[in-house]
C-alpha positions in Angstrom: -79.1 105.9 -145.0 -77.2 108.1 -142.6 -76.2 106.4 -139.3 -75.5 108.5 -136.2 -74.0 107.3 -132.9 -74.2 108.7 -129.4 -72.7 107.9 -126.0 -75.4 108.1 -123.4 -76.0 107.0 -119.9 -79.1 104.7 -119.6 -80.4 103.4 -116.3 -79.9 99.7 -115.8 -82.4 97.5 -117.6 -85.1 96.5 -115.2 -84.5 99.3 -112.8 -87.3 101.5 -111.5 -85.7 104.6 -113.1 -85.6 102.9 -116.5 -89.3 101.8 -116.1 -90.3 105.3 -115.2 -88.5 107.1 -118.0 -89.4 104.6 -120.7 -93.1 104.8 -119.8 -93.0 108.6 -119.8 -91.5 108.7 -123.2 -93.4 105.7 -124.5 -90.2 104.0 -125.9 -87.5 101.7 -124.6 -84.3 102.4 -126.5 -82.6 99.3 -125.1 -85.3 96.9 -126.4 -86.2 99.2 -129.4 -89.9 98.8 -128.6 -92.8 101.0 -127.6 -93.9 101.2 -124.0 -97.3 102.1 -122.7 -97.5 105.5 -120.9 -98.3 105.4 -117.2 -101.9 105.1 -116.0 -103.5 108.5 -116.0 -100.8 110.0 -118.2 -101.9 108.9 -121.6 -101.8 112.5 -122.8 -98.0 112.4 -122.6 -98.0 111.1 -126.2 -98.8 114.6 -127.3 -95.8 116.2 -125.6 -93.0 113.6 -126.0 -92.9 112.9 -129.7 -89.5 114.6 -130.2 -87.9 113.2 -127.0 -89.2 109.7 -127.9 -86.8 109.4 -130.8 -83.8 109.5 -128.5 -85.3 107.5 -125.6 -84.8 108.0 -121.9 -81.1 109.0 -121.5 -78.5 111.5 -120.4 -76.2 112.7 -123.1 -72.5 112.2 -122.6 -71.4 112.5 -126.3 -74.0 114.1 -128.5 -75.2 112.3 -131.7 -72.5 112.3 -134.4 -71.7 110.8 -137.8 -68.5 108.8 -138.1 -65.6 110.3 -140.1 -65.1 108.6 -143.5 -62.1 106.5 -142.4 -63.7 105.4 -139.1 -65.7 102.2 -138.5 -68.3 101.3 -135.9 -65.9 98.8 -134.4 -63.4 101.6 -133.8 -66.0 103.6 -132.0 -67.0 100.7 -129.9 -63.4 99.9 -129.0 -62.8 103.5 -128.0 -65.9 103.7 -125.8 -65.0 100.3 -124.3 -61.5 101.5 -123.4 -62.9 104.7 -121.8 -65.4 102.6 -119.7 -62.8 100.0 -118.7 -60.6 102.7 -117.0 -63.4 104.6 -115.3 -64.6 104.4 -111.7 -68.3 104.7 -110.9 -69.8 108.1 -110.3 -72.3 108.6 -107.5 -75.0 110.8 -108.8 -77.4 110.8 -105.8 -81.0 111.8 -106.0 -82.8 113.1 -109.0 -85.6 115.6 -109.2 -88.0 116.8 -111.9 -87.2 120.3 -113.0 -87.8 122.8 -115.8 -84.9 123.4 -118.2 -86.2 126.3 -120.2 -89.4 125.0 -121.9 -88.5 121.4 -121.3 -89.0 119.2 -118.2 -86.2 116.8 -117.2 -84.8 114.8 -114.4 -81.7 116.5 -113.0 -79.4 115.7 -110.0 -80.2 117.5 -106.8 -76.5 118.0 -106.1 -74.4 117.0 -109.1 -70.9 115.9 -108.1 -67.7 117.4 -109.7 -66.9 113.9 -111.1 -70.0 114.1 -113.3 -68.7 116.9 -115.4 -65.3 115.3 -115.6 -66.9 112.1 -117.0 -68.9 114.0 -119.6 -65.7 115.9 -120.6 -63.8 112.6 -121.0 -66.5 111.2 -123.2 -66.6 114.2 -125.4 -62.9 114.3 -125.9 -62.2 110.6 -126.2 -64.6 109.9 -129.1 -64.1 113.1 -131.0 -61.3 111.9 -133.2 -63.9 109.6 -134.9 -66.5 112.3 -135.4 -67.3 113.6 -138.9 -67.4 117.4 -139.2 -70.8 119.0 -138.9 -72.6 119.5 -142.2 -74.1 122.9 -142.8 -77.6 121.5 -142.1 -76.4 120.0 -138.8 -74.8 123.2 -137.8 -77.9 125.2 -138.7 -80.0 122.9 -136.6 -78.0 124.0 -133.5 -79.1 127.6 -134.1 -75.6 129.1 -133.8 -77.1 132.6 -134.1 -78.8 132.1 -130.8 -75.6 131.0 -129.0 -73.1 133.2 -127.1 -69.6 133.4 -128.6 -68.4 130.6 -126.3 -71.2 128.4 -127.4 -70.5 129.0 -131.1 -66.8 128.2 -130.4 -67.7 124.9 -128.7 -70.1 124.0 -131.5 -67.4 124.6 -134.1 -64.7 122.6 -132.2 -66.7 119.8 -130.7 -69.9 119.6 -132.8 -72.1 120.5 -129.8 -72.4 123.6 -127.8 -73.4 122.1 -124.4 -70.1 120.6 -123.4 -67.4 121.1 -120.7 -68.5 124.2 -118.6 -71.8 124.3 -120.5 -72.7 120.7 -119.7 -75.6 120.0 -117.5 -76.6 116.4 -116.8 -80.3 115.9 -117.6 -82.7 113.2 -118.6 -85.4 114.8 -120.8 -89.0 114.0 -120.0 -90.9 116.2 -122.5 -90.7 118.2 -125.6 -90.8 122.0 -125.4 -94.0 122.9 -123.5 -96.0 126.1 -123.9 -95.4 128.3 -120.8 -99.1 128.0 -119.6 -98.8 124.2 -119.5 -95.4 123.8 -117.7 -96.6 124.1 -114.1 -99.2 121.4 -114.5 -96.9 119.0 -116.2 -94.2 119.6 -113.6 -96.6 118.7 -110.9 -97.9 115.6 -112.6 -94.5 114.3 -113.5 -93.1 115.1 -110.1 -96.0 113.1 -108.5 -95.4 110.2 -111.0 -91.7 110.1 -110.3 -92.3 110.1 -106.5 -94.8 107.2 -107.0 -92.1 105.2 -108.9 -90.0 104.8 -105.7 -86.9 106.7 -106.8 -83.6 105.6 -105.4 -80.1 107.3 -105.4 -78.4 106.8 -108.8 -74.8 105.5 -109.5 -73.4 105.8 -113.0 -71.4 102.6 -113.5 -71.6 102.2 -117.3 -71.9 104.1 -120.5 -74.1 103.1 -123.5 -73.3 103.3 -127.2 -76.5 103.9 -129.3 -77.1 104.2 -133.0 -79.7 105.8 -135.2 -80.5 105.0 -138.8 -82.0 107.9 -140.7 -85.0 109.3 -138.7 -85.6 106.1 -136.8 -85.4 106.1 -133.0 -82.1 105.5 -131.4 -81.3 101.9 -130.4 -78.8 100.5 -127.9 -75.8 98.9 -129.4 -73.7 98.1 -126.3 -73.8 98.7 -122.6 -70.2 99.1 -121.4 -69.7 98.7 -117.6 -67.0 100.7 -115.9 -63.9 99.0 -114.7 -64.3 95.9 -116.8 -61.1 94.5 -118.4 -61.4 93.1 -121.9 -59.1 91.4 -124.3 
């Protein structure tokens, strides 16, 4: 069975943001367990099936297979080293927005440090990444990418890195255009009712996926934590 790994940011367990996102997607990737949708939003199940596999998260290093000579322990050690030397990043307030056909939580005013963090994560773990298979490459629809996107995909295994990175926490699958405005209103209201607070990124999370199973948290790695 193929195992993939990803480096994500997950809200702190027990936080209001985690509770909101997990309920919207119907899955908690830290606990590896289903979560009931919010009251009045049971129909979310029909528009979150794809996003549910990944859980509520922001991508820092996209899902990847390990190179043949690499071990999970190597990846964990590399991610831990990156976290240990990193200061917190103040993200500020989030808002529900449309990203093409998807809805997601995005920062109202993303700080420059956010893009730098994502770039560090991409570059730091890449030596352990297996090259894309033809099927993996095709899944990214390179024919729809601009030349720069195709170049990023070829070099880093993912086209939305560095200057193409945009921090987002996906809330839905692709929605038909006529449905987007209603879902945007409903999820904006639900997010406001959750009591949102400004966000600080003070850890990264390593997750794994076996085959087509949902992603599960392997380790939460706090920033600035020395280890032996």
